[in-house]
C-alpha angles and dihedrals in degrees: 000000000000117000129217121257116243090257094049091050093049093046113013107213103183120128090239095063132037120229091241091065113112088212112092127164107313096029110268099213138021089238090069120060142142093277102046135064115237112257092230088060091049091051091044093050093047091052091047093046091055089048093048090055088057094052127090116270113277096025114119135192134281094045090207108048120221089246093055097096097176092050094048094047089048091055093044094050093042092049091051092047093051090050089054092045094048093053090051100041112026137061092224091051094049090049095047099033125238091265094058094043088054092048091051092049091051090050091052094048092050095043093047091052096248093125136014124261088234130035140152090247088065092058090054090053094050098040100042117006098049095049088044091056093058099069092038089060095045102051088110095051096115102156094192092057090048092052092045099046110034100062115169092003091066090056089050090048090053088050088053090049090054088048090054090049093052090043089055092053094046092046092048091051093048097037110024093171091220092169087073092063115204088355093071098084091035095056090044090056090047090053093048091055089046090057095048097043125358149277092298088062092048089054095044092049094046091049091048094047093041099239112187114252097243093052090046090052091046090050090053093049094047092046092053090057092046093048090051089056091043097054091046088055093044094054091045088055088050096047097100097039106105125228119261123269123264090253093058090046092051094048092055099034096095091050091049092051092053092050097042094052096070090050091053092048091051090060111082109330118076119189106227099220095045091046091051090047091048090055094047091049093046091049090050090050092049090051091051093047091049090051093048091051092052094043095051095038094235114175125216106048137300101269096099092053090045089053090049092052096049093045090050092049094046090051096045097042105025097158098050097040096036095061088061092059100091093054094037094054093050092051092045093055089059095045092048090048089055090051089051087053090056090049090055093046090049094049138085122230092213091053093046092052092045096049102037098079094059093045089046092054090047093050093047093055089043096055094038091056089045093054095043093050099045093048096041098042091038092057092047087052093051101250119150116253094240090050091054093047093051091046092050089047089052090052099047102027105025135226097315097053092042091054090043093055093044089054095044092052096043094243090136096164088064096052098088096036090050090052092048095045090053091050088051089052091053090049095056105025097085092056095044092048095050096044095045092046096048097042101033119013094044090060099045 
């Protein structure tokens, strides 16, 4: 019997089943079987039936047919752009994050009948644009530079990674999320990788373990709320820690300038040649990763192999690969936003609402245990409080938020190490999440 490809298992695209269905190959939950219609489909059809009655005669839903490629791509790119714009220009967007805004807009478009729940454009995003974004994000993942430059912060970051792992086990024992069926351990592994590395790791692990779209969207929504609470707590803990002296700032100023310049360049101006080169290199890395996946017979998608290839190249050829990072990161932001638009369009609002509370409770316990352990064990091991706070931030928030906190608090000597520790986390988190999920969480 033919087996589904990783992408088909992650987002079933056959005409007989919408992507929003929680039932993938193997029947994800007992509520969906061969003789019943998934509740998410019933609710979607009811909503669309009520909308259809309000439309002029002869107009059918979805308004943009699955075969309308120009229309679907317009909606996906517009949704991605609105997410980026909202994060930069609105309070709500900054609070929710551009990724979550894009997911919610995609959900709304699909639920209202603007776009179909499955379309060929979605397959293009999943098969090509998502893998392409991974190398573009990791051109700065020079592991030798991380080990050389981060010093004590790297040790604190590794302590935080262990704390996240222990927090994942404790949270899974207390909040097993059994209502998610076989997705419970998979989303736990994805959130673990998210809180060691970043959003790209959450997506990579979810794709590799074939998490259903609605659970993926619910996990993203729950995690954004938890992260907002976490950062509030983190800054409260840092409130009484003073800024560094002028001498410390002067010693690290040149390093900060060198590392902040690429980030600035990645903002709004894209060098044409470097952008084109970044795309070529990323495509070549994806080809190599796909070939390795096929050659070794690895199940669950090519993103782990693609990650391994780009990290290896960034470490072996840092000067050549690193100069592509500013252009690569800017392009990757756009591609990831388009992916989040697909996640929303594939999802079901009812499923997201019903599954979010359990994931929220799991993430809350996970992050609470992480923070308690890194601060408690870190003090016993003699680390400074500010070092532990930046390390924890690099774990949960990633390189950008770690650098932002160090800048805001005046801990300038920790800006560059915070960025590098966060990049290191992104480089390793996908492998940690998949391995821990398959070998530990699946059997708990």
